[in-house]
mmCIF file as gemmi writes it, N, C-alpha and C atoms, coordinates in Angstrom:
data_model
loop_
_atom_site.group_PDB
_atom_site.id
_atom_site.type_symbol
_atom_site.label_atom_id
_atom_site.label_alt_id
_atom_site.label_comp_id
_atom_site.label_asym_id
_atom_site.label_entity_id
_atom_site.label_seq_id
_atom_site.pdbx_PDB_ins_code
_atom_site.Cartn_x
_atom_site.Cartn_y
_atom_site.Cartn_z
_atom_site.occupancy
_atom_site.B_iso_or_equiv
_atom_site.pdbx_formal_charge
_atom_site.auth_seq_id
_atom_site.auth_asym_id
_atom_site.pdbx_PDB_model_num
ATOM 1 N N . MET Axp A 1 ? 77.39 64.979 129.663 1 0 ? 1 A 1
ATOM 2 C CA . MET Axp A 1 ? 76.715 65.363 128.451 1 0 ? 1 A 1
ATOM 3 C C . MET Axp A 1 ? 75.565 64.381 128.219 1 0 ? 1 A 1
ATOM 4 N N . THR Axp A 2 ? 74.435 64.93 127.894 1 0 ? 2 A 1
ATOM 5 C CA . THR Axp A 2 ? 73.266 64.081 127.674 1 0 ? 2 A 1
ATOM 6 C C . THR Axp A 2 ? 73.281 63.503 126.266 1 0 ? 2 A 1
ATOM 7 N N . ASP Axp A 3 ? 72.361 62.601 126.037 1 0 ? 3 A 1
ATOM 8 C CA . ASP Axp A 3 ? 72.251 61.966 124.725 1 0 ? 3 A 1
ATOM 9 C C . ASP Axp A 3 ? 71.862 62.99 123.653 1 0 ? 3 A 1
ATOM 10 N N . ALA Axp A 4 ? 70.993 63.94 124.023 1 0 ? 4 A 1
ATOM 11 C CA . ALA Axp A 4 ? 70.573 64.975 123.065 1 0 ? 4 A 1
ATOM 12 C C . ALA Axp A 4 ? 71.763 65.868 122.697 1 0 ? 4 A 1
ATOM 13 N N . ASP Axp A 5 ? 72.595 66.198 123.701 1 0 ? 5 A 1
ATOM 14 C CA . ASP Axp A 5 ? 73.774 67.023 123.42 1 0 ? 5 A 1
ATOM 15 C C . ASP Axp A 5 ? 74.74 66.298 122.49 1 0 ? 5 A 1
ATOM 16 N N . ALA Axp A 6 ? 74.922 65.025 122.717 1 0 ? 6 A 1
ATOM 17 C CA . ALA Axp A 6 ? 75.82 64.239 121.87 1 0 ? 6 A 1
ATOM 18 C C . ALA Axp A 6 ? 75.306 64.19 120.432 1 0 ? 6 A 1
ATOM 19 N N . ARG Axp A 7 ? 73.979 64.043 120.299 1 0 ? 7 A 1
ATOM 20 C CA . ARG Axp A 7 ? 73.405 64.016 118.945 1 0 ? 7 A 1
ATOM 21 C C . ARG Axp A 7 ? 73.545 65.374 118.258 1 0 ? 7 A 1
ATOM 22 N N . LEU Axp A 8 ? 73.316 66.452 119.017 1 0 ? 8 A 1
ATOM 23 C CA . LEU Axp A 8 ? 73.489 67.794 118.445 1 0 ? 8 A 1
ATOM 24 C C . LEU Axp A 8 ? 74.939 68.035 118.04 1 0 ? 8 A 1
ATOM 25 N N . LYS Axp A 9 ? 75.855 67.623 118.894 1 0 ? 9 A 1
ATOM 26 C CA . LYS Axp A 9 ? 77.268 67.798 118.585 1 0 ? 9 A 1
ATOM 27 C C . LYS Axp A 9 ? 77.651 67.018 117.332 1 0 ? 9 A 1
ATOM 28 N N . ALA Axp A 10 ? 77.179 65.792 117.217 1 0 ? 10 A 1
ATOM 29 C CA . ALA Axp A 10 ? 77.47 64.978 116.036 1 0 ? 10 A 1
ATOM 30 C C . ALA Axp A 10 ? 76.859 65.605 114.783 1 0 ? 10 A 1
ATOM 31 N N . MET Axp A 11 ? 75.646 66.174 114.92 1 0 ? 11 A 1
ATOM 32 C CA . MET Axp A 11 ? 74.99 66.795 113.786 1 0 ? 11 A 1
ATOM 33 C C . MET Axp A 11 ? 75.754 68.05 113.326 1 0 ? 11 A 1
ATOM 34 N N . PHE Axp A 12 ? 76.21 68.854 114.279 1 0 ? 12 A 1
ATOM 35 C CA . PHE Axp A 12 ? 76.971 70.057 113.912 1 0 ? 12 A 1
ATOM 36 C C . PHE Axp A 12 ? 78.33 69.705 113.305 1 0 ? 12 A 1
ATOM 37 N N . GLU Axp A 13 ? 78.977 68.682 113.817 1 0 ? 13 A 1
ATOM 38 C CA . GLU Axp A 13 ? 80.268 68.273 113.274 1 0 ? 13 A 1
ATOM 39 C C . GLU Axp A 13 ? 80.144 67.713 111.862 1 0 ? 13 A 1
ATOM 40 N N . ALA Axp A 14 ? 78.991 67.159 111.538 1 0 ? 14 A 1
ATOM 41 C CA . ALA Axp A 14 ? 78.773 66.622 110.19 1 0 ? 14 A 1
ATOM 42 C C . ALA Axp A 14 ? 78.686 67.744 109.155 1 0 ? 14 A 1
ATOM 43 N N . ASP Axp A 15 ? 78.266 68.936 109.589 1 0 ? 15 A 1
ATOM 44 C CA . ASP Axp A 15 ? 78.126 70.074 108.679 1 0 ? 15 A 1
ATOM 45 C C . ASP Axp A 15 ? 79.392 70.913 108.548 1 0 ? 15 A 1
ATOM 46 N N . ILE Axp A 16 ? 80.444 70.561 109.248 1 0 ? 16 A 1
ATOM 47 C CA . ILE Axp A 16 ? 81.682 71.342 109.174 1 0 ? 16 A 1
ATOM 48 C C . ILE Axp A 16 ? 82.302 71.163 107.792 1 0 ? 16 A 1
ATOM 49 N N . PRO Axp A 17 ? 82.61 72.262 107.132 1 0 ? 17 A 1
ATOM 50 C CA . PRO Axp A 17 ? 83.216 72.133 105.796 1 0 ? 17 A 1
ATOM 51 C C . PRO Axp A 17 ? 84.639 71.598 105.903 1 0 ? 17 A 1
ATOM 52 N N . PRO Axp A 18 ? 85.136 71.002 104.85 1 0 ? 18 A 1
ATOM 53 C CA . PRO Axp A 18 ? 86.506 70.496 104.886 1 0 ? 18 A 1
ATOM 54 C C . PRO Axp A 18 ? 87.499 71.662 105.016 1 0 ? 18 A 1
ATOM 55 N N . THR Axp A 19 ? 88.664 71.372 105.556 1 0 ? 19 A 1
ATOM 56 C CA . THR Axp A 19 ? 89.651 72.441 105.753 1 0 ? 19 A 1
ATOM 57 C C . THR Axp A 19 ? 90.182 72.96 104.424 1 0 ? 19 A 1
ATOM 58 N N . THR Axp A 20 ? 90.276 72.106 103.411 1 0 ? 20 A 1
ATOM 59 C CA . THR Axp A 20 ? 90.673 72.555 102.086 1 0 ? 20 A 1
ATOM 60 C C . THR Axp A 20 ? 89.6 72.116 101.093 1 0 ? 20 A 1
ATOM 61 N N . ASP Axp A 21 ? 89.106 73.062 100.349 1 0 ? 21 A 1
ATOM 62 C CA . ASP Axp A 21 ? 88.064 72.777 99.368 1 0 ? 21 A 1
ATOM 63 C C . ASP Axp A 21 ? 88.686 72.94 97.979 1 0 ? 21 A 1
ATOM 64 N N . ALA Axp A 22 ? 89.076 71.834 97.381 1 0 ? 22 A 1
ATOM 65 C CA . ALA Axp A 22 ? 89.777 71.874 96.097 1 0 ? 22 A 1
ATOM 66 C C . ALA Axp A 22 ? 88.903 72.462 94.999 1 0 ? 22 A 1
ATOM 67 N N . ARG Axp A 23 ? 87.644 72.141 94.985 1 0 ? 23 A 1
ATOM 68 C CA . ARG Axp A 23 ? 86.753 72.655 93.941 1 0 ? 23 A 1
ATOM 69 C C . ARG Axp A 23 ? 86.639 74.174 94.032 1 0 ? 23 A 1
ATOM 70 N N . PHE Axp A 24 ? 86.47 74.694 95.236 1 0 ? 24 A 1
ATOM 71 C CA . PHE Axp A 24 ? 86.396 76.139 95.422 1 0 ? 24 A 1
ATOM 72 C C . PHE Axp A 24 ? 87.678 76.819 94.959 1 0 ? 24 A 1
ATOM 73 N N . ARG Axp A 25 ? 88.816 76.254 95.333 1 0 ? 25 A 1
ATOM 74 C CA . ARG Axp A 25 ? 90.104 76.832 94.926 1 0 ? 25 A 1
ATOM 75 C C . ARG Axp A 25 ? 90.242 76.841 93.414 1 0 ? 25 A 1
ATOM 76 N N . LEU Axp A 26 ? 89.839 75.745 92.759 1 0 ? 26 A 1
ATOM 77 C CA . LEU Axp A 26 ? 89.92 75.695 91.301 1 0 ? 26 A 1
ATOM 78 C C . LEU Axp A 26 ? 88.996 76.722 90.648 1 0 ? 26 A 1
ATOM 79 N N . GLU Axp A 27 ? 87.808 76.907 91.208 1 0 ? 27 A 1
ATOM 80 C CA . GLU Axp A 27 ? 86.887 77.9 90.657 1 0 ? 27 A 1
ATOM 81 C C . GLU Axp A 27 ? 87.446 79.311 90.807 1 0 ? 27 A 1
ATOM 82 N N . VAL Axp A 28 ? 88.062 79.599 91.936 1 0 ? 28 A 1
ATOM 83 C CA . VAL Axp A 28 ? 88.66 80.918 92.145 1 0 ? 28 A 1
ATOM 84 C C . VAL Axp A 28 ? 89.83 81.121 91.185 1 0 ? 28 A 1
ATOM 85 N N . LEU Axp A 29 ? 90.688 80.116 91.059 1 0 ? 29 A 1
ATOM 86 C CA . LEU Axp A 29 ? 91.813 80.236 90.13 1 0 ? 29 A 1
ATOM 87 C C . LEU Axp A 29 ? 91.333 80.392 88.69 1 0 ? 29 A 1
ATOM 88 N N . GLU Axp A 30 ? 90.262 79.694 88.335 1 0 ? 30 A 1
ATOM 89 C CA . GLU Axp A 30 ? 89.713 79.82 86.988 1 0 ? 30 A 1
ATOM 90 C C . GLU Axp A 30 ? 89.189 81.229 86.737 1 0 ? 30 A 1
ATOM 91 N N . ARG Axp A 31 ? 88.492 81.806 87.725 1 0 ? 31 A 1
ATOM 92 C CA . ARG Axp A 31 ? 87.997 83.179 87.59 1 0 ? 31 A 1
ATOM 93 C C . ARG Axp A 31 ? 89.141 84.159 87.409 1 0 ? 31 A 1
ATOM 94 N N . ILE Axp A 32 ? 90.196 83.982 88.198 1 0 ? 32 A 1
ATOM 95 C CA . ILE Axp A 32 ? 91.355 84.872 88.105 1 0 ? 32 A 1
ATOM 96 C C . ILE Axp A 32 ? 91.99 84.755 86.72 1 0 ? 32 A 1
ATOM 97 N N . GLU Axp A 33 ? 92.152 83.54 86.223 1 0 ? 33 A 1
ATOM 98 C CA . GLU Axp A 33 ? 92.771 83.329 84.917 1 0 ? 33 A 1
ATOM 99 C C . GLU Axp A 33 ? 91.897 83.881 83.796 1 0 ? 33 A 1
ATOM 100 N N . ARG Axp A 34 ? 90.584 83.708 83.899 1 0 ? 34 A 1
ATOM 101 C CA . ARG Axp A 34 ? 89.693 84.26 82.873 1 0 ? 34 A 1
ATOM 102 C C . ARG Axp A 34 ? 89.777 85.786 82.844 1 0 ? 34 A 1
ATOM 103 N N . ARG Axp A 35 ? 89.814 86.416 84.016 1 0 ? 35 A 1
ATOM 104 C CA . ARG Axp A 35 ? 89.931 87.872 84.084 1 0 ? 35 A 1
ATOM 105 C C . ARG Axp A 35 ? 91.25 88.324 83.466 1 0 ? 35 A 1
ATOM 106 N N . SER Axp A 36 ? 92.315 87.62 83.768 1 0 ? 36 A 1
ATOM 107 C CA . SER Axp A 36 ? 93.621 87.946 83.206 1 0 ? 36 A 1
ATOM 108 C C . SER Axp A 36 ? 93.629 87.762 81.69 1 0 ? 36 A 1
ATOM 109 N N . ALA Axp A 37 ? 93.006 86.69 81.212 1 0 ? 37 A 1
ATOM 110 C CA . ALA Axp A 37 ? 92.952 86.449 79.766 1 0 ? 37 A 1
ATOM 111 C C . ALA Axp A 37 ? 92.129 87.524 79.071 1 0 ? 37 A 1
ATOM 112 N N . ARG Axp A 38 ? 91.019 87.947 79.682 1 0 ? 38 A 1
ATOM 113 C CA . ARG Axp A 38 ? 90.218 89.031 79.09 1 0 ? 38 A 1
ATOM 114 C C . ARG Axp A 38 ? 91.011 90.326 79.024 1 0 ? 38 A 1
ATOM 115 N N . ARG Axp A 39 ? 91.78 90.605 80.073 1 0 ? 39 A 1
ATOM 116 C CA . ARG Axp A 39 ? 92.599 91.82 80.092 1 0 ? 39 A 1
ATOM 117 C C . ARG Axp A 39 ? 93.65 91.77 78.99 1 0 ? 39 A 1
ATOM 118 N N . ARG Axp A 40 ? 94.325 90.628 78.848 1 0 ? 40 A 1
ATOM 119 C CA . ARG Axp A 40 ? 95.334 90.498 77.793 1 0 ? 40 A 1
ATOM 120 C C . ARG Axp A 40 ? 94.707 90.611 76.412 1 0 ? 40 A 1
ATOM 121 N N . LEU Axp A 41 ? 93.546 90.01 76.229 1 0 ? 41 A 1
ATOM 122 C CA . LEU Axp A 41 ? 92.864 90.085 74.943 1 0 ? 41 A 1
ATOM 123 C C . LEU Axp A 41 ? 92.47 91.519 74.621 1 0 ? 41 A 1
ATOM 124 N N . ALA Axp A 42 ? 91.974 92.254 75.604 1 0 ? 42 A 1
ATOM 125 C CA . ALA Axp A 42 ? 91.614 93.654 75.379 1 0 ? 42 A 1
ATOM 126 C C . ALA Axp A 42 ? 92.835 94.477 74.988 1 0 ? 42 A 1
ATOM 127 N N . ILE Axp A 43 ? 93.957 94.215 75.634 1 0 ? 43 A 1
ATOM 128 C CA . ILE Axp A 43 ? 95.182 94.948 75.302 1 0 ? 43 A 1
ATOM 129 C C . ILE Axp A 43 ? 95.639 94.617 73.896 1 0 ? 43 A 1
ATOM 130 N N . VAL Axp A 44 ? 95.606 93.35 73.527 1 0 ? 44 A 1
ATOM 131 C CA . VAL Axp A 44 ? 96.04 92.94 72.188 1 0 ? 44 A 1
ATOM 132 C C . VAL Axp A 44 ? 95.12 93.531 71.123 1 0 ? 44 A 1
ATOM 133 N N . LEU Axp A 45 ? 93.804 93.471 71.348 1 0 ? 45 A 1
ATOM 134 C CA . LEU Axp A 45 ? 92.873 94.023 70.373 1 0 ? 45 A 1
ATOM 135 C C . LEU Axp A 45 ? 93.02 95.538 70.256 1 0 ? 45 A 1
ATOM 136 N N . GLY Axp A 46 ? 93.227 96.212 71.377 1 0 ? 46 A 1
ATOM 137 C CA . GLY Axp A 46 ? 93.437 97.663 71.341 1 0 ? 46 A 1
ATOM 138 C C . GLY Axp A 46 ? 94.718 98.026 70.603 1 0 ? 46 A 1
ATOM 139 N N . ALA Axp A 47 ? 95.785 97.291 70.886 1 0 ? 47 A 1
ATOM 140 C CA . ALA Axp A 47 ? 97.049 97.553 70.197 1 0 ? 47 A 1
ATOM 141 C C . ALA Axp A 47 ? 96.928 97.264 68.703 1 0 ? 47 A 1
ATOM 142 N N . GLY Axp A 48 ? 96.191 96.218 68.356 1 0 ? 48 A 1
ATOM 143 C CA . GLY Axp A 48 ? 95.973 95.902 66.944 1 0 ? 48 A 1
ATOM 144 C C . GLY Axp A 48 ? 95.178 96.983 66.242 1 0 ? 48 A 1
ATOM 145 N N . ALA Axp A 49 ? 94.172 97.518 66.92 1 0 ? 49 A 1
ATOM 146 C CA . ALA Axp A 49 ? 93.377 98.591 66.33 1 0 ? 49 A 1
ATOM 147 C C . ALA Axp A 49 ? 94.22 99.847 66.12 1 0 ? 49 A 1
ATOM 148 N N . VAL Axp A 50 ? 95.048 100.176 67.101 1 0 ? 50 A 1
ATOM 149 C CA . VAL Axp A 50 ? 95.927 101.342 66.962 1 0 ? 50 A 1
ATOM 150 C C . VAL Axp A 50 ? 96.931 101.133 65.839 1 0 ? 50 A 1
ATOM 151 N N . ALA Axp A 51 ? 97.512 99.938 65.767 1 0 ? 51 A 1
ATOM 152 C CA . ALA Axp A 51 ? 98.489 99.644 64.71 1 0 ? 51 A 1
ATOM 153 C C . ALA Axp A 51 ? 97.829 99.682 63.334 1 0 ? 51 A 1
ATOM 154 N N . THR Axp A 52 ? 96.618 99.157 63.231 1 0 ? 52 A 1
ATOM 155 C CA . THR Axp A 52 ? 95.911 99.174 61.951 1 0 ? 52 A 1
ATOM 156 C C . THR Axp A 52 ? 95.564 100.598 61.54 1 0 ? 52 A 1
ATOM 157 N N . ALA Axp A 53 ? 95.091 101.39 62.485 1 0 ? 53 A 1
ATOM 158 C CA . ALA Axp A 53 ? 94.763 102.785 62.171 1 0 ? 53 A 1
ATOM 159 C C . ALA Axp A 53 ? 96.02 103.555 61.769 1 0 ? 53 A 1
ATOM 160 N N . GLY Axp A 54 ? 97.117 103.304 62.469 1 0 ? 54 A 1
ATOM 161 C CA . GLY Axp A 54 ? 98.367 103.976 62.118 1 0 ? 54 A 1
ATOM 162 C C . GLY Axp A 54 ? 98.876 103.576 60.744 1 0 ? 54 A 1
ATOM 163 N N . ALA Axp A 55 ? 98.801 102.273 60.444 1 0 ? 55 A 1
ATOM 164 C CA . ALA Axp A 55 ? 99.25 101.814 59.123 1 0 ? 55 A 1
ATOM 165 C C . ALA Axp A 55 ? 98.352 102.353 58.024 1 0 ? 55 A 1
ATOM 166 N N . ALA Axp A 56 ? 97.042 102.417 58.285 1 0 ? 56 A 1
ATOM 167 C CA . ALA Axp A 56 ? 96.123 102.938 57.274 1 0 ? 56 A 1
ATOM 168 C C . ALA Axp A 56 ? 96.339 104.432 57.055 1 0 ? 56 A 1
ATOM 169 N N . THR Axp A 57 ? 96.694 105.148 58.115 1 0 ? 57 A 1
ATOM 170 C CA . THR Axp A 57 ? 96.918 106.581 57.997 1 0 ? 57 A 1
ATOM 171 C C . THR Axp A 57 ? 98.254 106.886 57.334 1 0 ? 57 A 1
ATOM 172 N N . LEU Axp A 58 ? 99.297 106.201 57.766 1 0 ? 58 A 1
ATOM 173 C CA . LEU Axp A 58 ? 100.634 106.488 57.258 1 0 ? 58 A 1
ATOM 174 C C . LEU Axp A 58 ? 100.987 105.71 56.002 1 0 ? 58 A 1
ATOM 175 N N . GLY Axp A 59 ? 100.243 104.655 55.706 1 0 ? 59 A 1
ATOM 176 C CA . GLY Axp A 59 ? 100.562 103.8 54.575 1 0 ? 59 A 1
ATOM 177 C C . GLY Axp A 59 ? 100.667 104.506 53.241 1 0 ? 59 A 1
ATOM 178 N N . PRO Axp A 60 ? 99.675 105.292 52.86 1 0 ? 60 A 1
ATOM 179 C CA . PRO Axp A 60 ? 99.77 105.954 51.553 1 0 ? 60 A 1
ATOM 180 C C . PRO Axp A 60 ? 100.962 106.899 51.435 1 0 ? 60 A 1
ATOM 181 N N . GLN Axp A 61 ? 101.259 107.643 52.496 1 0 ? 61 A 1
ATOM 182 C CA . GLN Axp A 61 ? 102.408 108.555 52.443 1 0 ? 61 A 1
ATOM 183 C C . GLN Axp A 61 ? 103.72 107.783 52.339 1 0 ? 61 A 1
ATOM 184 N N . LEU Axp A 62 ? 103.829 106.698 53.114 1 0 ? 62 A 1
ATOM 185 C CA . LEU Axp A 62 ? 105.061 105.917 53.071 1 0 ? 62 A 1
ATOM 186 C C . LEU Axp A 62 ? 105.215 105.188 51.739 1 0 ? 62 A 1
ATOM 187 N N . THR Axp A 63 ? 104.114 104.696 51.206 1 0 ? 63 A 1
ATOM 188 C CA . THR Axp A 63 ? 104.178 104 49.925 1 0 ? 63 A 1
ATOM 189 C C . THR Axp A 63 ? 104.602 104.96 48.821 1 0 ? 63 A 1
ATOM 190 N N . ALA Axp A 64 ? 104.059 106.187 48.855 1 0 ? 64 A 1
ATOM 191 C CA . ALA Axp A 64 ? 104.4 107.176 47.831 1 0 ? 64 A 1
ATOM 192 C C . ALA Axp A 64 ? 105.859 107.595 47.939 1 0 ? 64 A 1
ATOM 193 N N . SER Axp A 65 ? 106.36 107.718 49.181 1 0 ? 65 A 1
ATOM 194 C CA . SER Axp A 65 ? 107.726 108.22 49.33 1 0 ? 65 A 1
ATOM 195 C C . SER Axp A 65 ? 108.78 107.111 49.327 1 0 ? 65 A 1
ATOM 196 N N . LEU Axp A 66 ? 108.452 105.941 49.868 1 0 ? 66 A 1
ATOM 197 C CA . LEU Axp A 66 ? 109.451 104.88 49.99 1 0 ? 66 A 1
ATOM 198 C C . LEU Axp A 66 ? 109.259 103.742 48.993 1 0 ? 66 A 1
ATOM 199 N N . GLY Axp A 67 ? 108.138 103.672 48.358 1 0 ? 67 A 1
ATOM 200 C CA . GLY Axp A 67 ? 107.886 102.593 47.417 1 0 ? 67 A 1
ATOM 201 C C . GLY Axp A 67 ? 106.964 101.547 48.017 1 0 ? 67 A 1
ATOM 202 N N . GLY Axp A 68 ? 106.632 100.533 47.227 1 0 ? 68 A 1
ATOM 203 C CA . GLY Axp A 68 ? 105.662 99.516 47.623 1 0 ? 68 A 1
ATOM 204 C C . GLY Axp A 68 ? 106.119 98.623 48.756 1 0 ? 68 A 1
ATOM 205 N N . GLY Axp A 69 ? 107.397 98.512 48.986 1 0 ? 69 A 1
ATOM 206 C CA . GLY Axp A 69 ? 107.891 97.637 50.047 1 0 ? 69 A 1
ATOM 207 C C . GLY Axp A 69 ? 107.696 98.197 51.431 1 0 ? 69 A 1
ATOM 208 N N . ALA Axp A 70 ? 107.279 99.46 51.535 1 0 ? 70 A 1
ATOM 209 C CA . ALA Axp A 70 ? 107.113 100.085 52.843 1 0 ? 70 A 1
ATOM 210 C C . ALA Axp A 70 ? 106.009 99.409 53.65 1 0 ? 70 A 1
ATOM 211 N N . MET Axp A 71 ? 104.902 99.092 52.993 1 0 ? 71 A 1
ATOM 212 C CA . MET Axp A 71 ? 103.802 98.457 53.722 1 0 ? 71 A 1
ATOM 213 C C . MET Axp A 71 ? 104.18 97.054 54.194 1 0 ? 71 A 1
ATOM 214 N N . VAL Axp A 72 ? 104.953 96.342 53.389 1 0 ? 72 A 1
ATOM 215 C CA . VAL Axp A 72 ? 105.414 95.025 53.797 1 0 ? 72 A 1
ATOM 216 C C . VAL Axp A 72 ? 106.328 95.159 55.011 1 0 ? 72 A 1
ATOM 217 N N . ALA Axp A 73 ? 107.214 96.143 54.969 1 0 ? 73 A 1
ATOM 218 C CA . ALA Axp A 73 ? 108.122 96.37 56.098 1 0 ? 73 A 1
ATOM 219 C C . ALA Axp A 73 ? 107.349 96.741 57.356 1 0 ? 73 A 1
ATOM 220 N N . ILE Axp A 74 ? 106.351 97.604 57.209 1 0 ? 74 A 1
ATOM 221 C CA . ILE Axp A 74 ? 105.528 97.995 58.366 1 0 ? 74 A 1
ATOM 222 C C . ILE Axp A 74 ? 104.809 96.775 58.932 1 0 ? 74 A 1
ATOM 223 N N . GLY Axp A 75 ? 104.252 95.962 58.047 1 0 ? 75 A 1
ATOM 224 C CA . GLY Axp A 75 ? 103.558 94.753 58.5 1 0 ? 75 A 1
ATOM 225 C C . GLY Axp A 75 ? 104.483 93.804 59.231 1 0 ? 75 A 1
ATOM 226 N N . LEU Axp A 76 ? 105.693 93.641 58.72 1 0 ? 76 A 1
ATOM 227 C CA . LEU Axp A 76 ? 106.651 92.751 59.387 1 0 ? 76 A 1
ATOM 228 C C . LEU Axp A 76 ? 107.064 93.288 60.751 1 0 ? 76 A 1
ATOM 229 N N . VAL Axp A 77 ? 107.26 94.589 60.844 1 0 ? 77 A 1
ATOM 230 C CA . VAL Axp A 77 ? 107.621 95.185 62.132 1 0 ? 77 A 1
ATOM 231 C C . VAL Axp A 77 ? 106.488 95.012 63.132 1 0 ? 77 A 1
ATOM 232 N N . ILE Axp A 78 ? 105.251 95.283 62.7 1 0 ? 78 A 1
ATOM 233 C CA . ILE Axp A 78 ? 104.105 95.133 63.602 1 0 ? 78 A 1
ATOM 234 C C . ILE Axp A 78 ? 103.958 93.678 64.042 1 0 ? 78 A 1
ATOM 235 N N . ALA Axp A 79 ? 104.098 92.75 63.102 1 0 ? 79 A 1
ATOM 236 C CA . ALA Axp A 79 ? 103.986 91.33 63.449 1 0 ? 79 A 1
ATOM 237 C C . ALA Axp A 79 ? 105.099 90.912 64.412 1 0 ? 79 A 1
ATOM 238 N N . GLY Axp A 80 ? 106.317 91.409 64.182 1 0 ? 80 A 1
ATOM 239 C CA . GLY Axp A 80 ? 107.431 91.08 65.078 1 0 ? 80 A 1
ATOM 240 C C . GLY Axp A 80 ? 107.223 91.613 66.476 1 0 ? 80 A 1
ATOM 241 N N . VAL Axp A 81 ? 106.785 92.862 66.572 1 0 ? 81 A 1
ATOM 242 C CA . VAL Axp A 81 ? 106.54 93.456 67.89 1 0 ? 81 A 1
ATOM 243 C C . VAL Axp A 81 ? 105.407 92.721 68.601 1 0 ? 81 A 1
ATOM 244 N N . ALA Axp A 82 ? 104.338 92.403 67.872 1 0 ? 82 A 1
ATOM 245 C CA . ALA Axp A 82 ? 103.218 91.677 68.485 1 0 ? 82 A 1
ATOM 246 C C . ALA Axp A 82 ? 103.655 90.298 68.971 1 0 ? 82 A 1
ATOM 247 N N . THR Axp A 83 ? 104.494 89.629 68.187 1 0 ? 83 A 1
ATOM 248 C CA . THR Axp A 83 ? 104.971 88.307 68.583 1 0 ? 83 A 1
ATOM 249 C C . THR Axp A 83 ? 105.829 88.383 69.839 1 0 ? 83 A 1
ATOM 250 N N . LEU Axp A 84 ? 106.75 89.323 69.877 1 0 ? 84 A 1
ATOM 251 C CA . LEU Axp A 84 ? 107.605 89.477 71.059 1 0 ? 84 A 1
ATOM 252 C C . LEU Axp A 84 ? 106.788 89.859 72.282 1 0 ? 84 A 1
ATOM 253 N N . TRP Axp A 85 ? 105.836 90.762 72.082 1 0 ? 85 A 1
ATOM 254 C CA . TRP Axp A 85 ? 105.004 91.183 73.203 1 0 ? 85 A 1
ATOM 255 C C . TRP Axp A 85 ? 104.184 90.008 73.715 1 0 ? 85 A 1
ATOM 256 N N . GLY Axp A 86 ? 103.632 89.212 72.798 1 0 ? 86 A 1
ATOM 257 C CA . GLY Axp A 86 ? 102.853 88.042 73.209 1 0 ? 86 A 1
ATOM 258 C C . GLY Axp A 86 ? 103.689 87.032 73.961 1 0 ? 86 A 1
ATOM 259 N N . MET Axp A 87 ? 104.927 86.839 73.524 1 0 ? 87 A 1
ATOM 260 C CA . MET Axp A 87 ? 105.806 85.901 74.228 1 0 ? 87 A 1
ATOM 261 C C . MET Axp A 87 ? 106.12 86.393 75.631 1 0 ? 87 A 1
ATOM 262 N N . MET Axp A 88 ? 106.31 87.708 75.775 1 0 ? 88 A 1
ATOM 263 C CA . MET Axp A 88 ? 106.573 88.254 77.106 1 0 ? 88 A 1
ATOM 264 C C . MET Axp A 88 ? 105.355 88.109 77.992 1 0 ? 88 A 1
ATOM 265 N N . GLN Axp A 89 ? 104.161 88.294 77.445 1 0 ? 89 A 1
ATOM 266 C CA . GLN Axp A 89 ? 102.934 88.179 78.227 1 0 ? 89 A 1
ATOM 267 C C . GLN Axp A 89 ? 102.697 86.757 78.706 1 0 ? 89 A 1
ATOM 268 N N . MET Axp A 90 ? 103.102 85.779 77.906 1 0 ? 90 A 1
ATOM 269 C CA . MET Axp A 90 ? 102.912 84.384 78.303 1 0 ? 90 A 1
ATOM 270 C C . MET Axp A 90 ? 103.726 84.044 79.534 1 0 ? 90 A 1
ATOM 271 N N . HIS Axp A 91 ? 104.83 84.722 79.733 1 0 ? 91 A 1
ATOM 272 C CA . HIS Axp A 91 ? 105.723 84.386 80.842 1 0 ? 91 A 1
ATOM 273 C C . HIS Axp A 91 ? 105.618 85.373 81.999 1 0 ? 91 A 1
ATOM 274 N N . SER Axp A 92 ? 104.747 86.38 81.886 1 0 ? 92 A 1
ATOM 275 C CA . SER Axp A 92 ? 104.645 87.332 82.979 1 0 ? 92 A 1
ATOM 276 C C . SER Axp A 92 ? 103.429 87.007 83.844 1 0 ? 92 A 1
ATOM 277 N N . PRO Axp A 93 ? 103.574 87.12 85.147 1 0 ? 93 A 1
ATOM 278 C CA . PRO Axp A 93 ? 102.441 86.844 86.055 1 0 ? 93 A 1
ATOM 279 C C . PRO Axp A 93 ? 101.567 88.06 86.239 1 0 ? 93 A 1
ATOM 280 N N . ILE Axp A 94 ? 100.67 88.337 85.281 1 0 ? 94 A 1
ATOM 281 C CA . ILE Axp A 94 ? 99.786 89.505 85.387 1 0 ? 94 A 1
ATOM 282 C C . ILE Axp A 94 ? 98.714 89.203 86.391 1 0 ? 94 A 1
């Protein structure tokens, strides 16, 4: 091997990327987590909008037939379901 070949070989070996790139892996994991968080947020906001629309639609009828405590009961049920659902989402690998 000539001196020029040795220099070329050394130059090419200097440009070889590391076998594990921690920064790249962290950036990929961050992108995946952000996408997952956006998906969960969209689901929560959509479910909240549906629950709010349902409570607004059914609220007057339930209040008239069941009394004033109906809206409080509906709110507690919605809050309980949202809390349980959120706890399940925290532990699920979406």
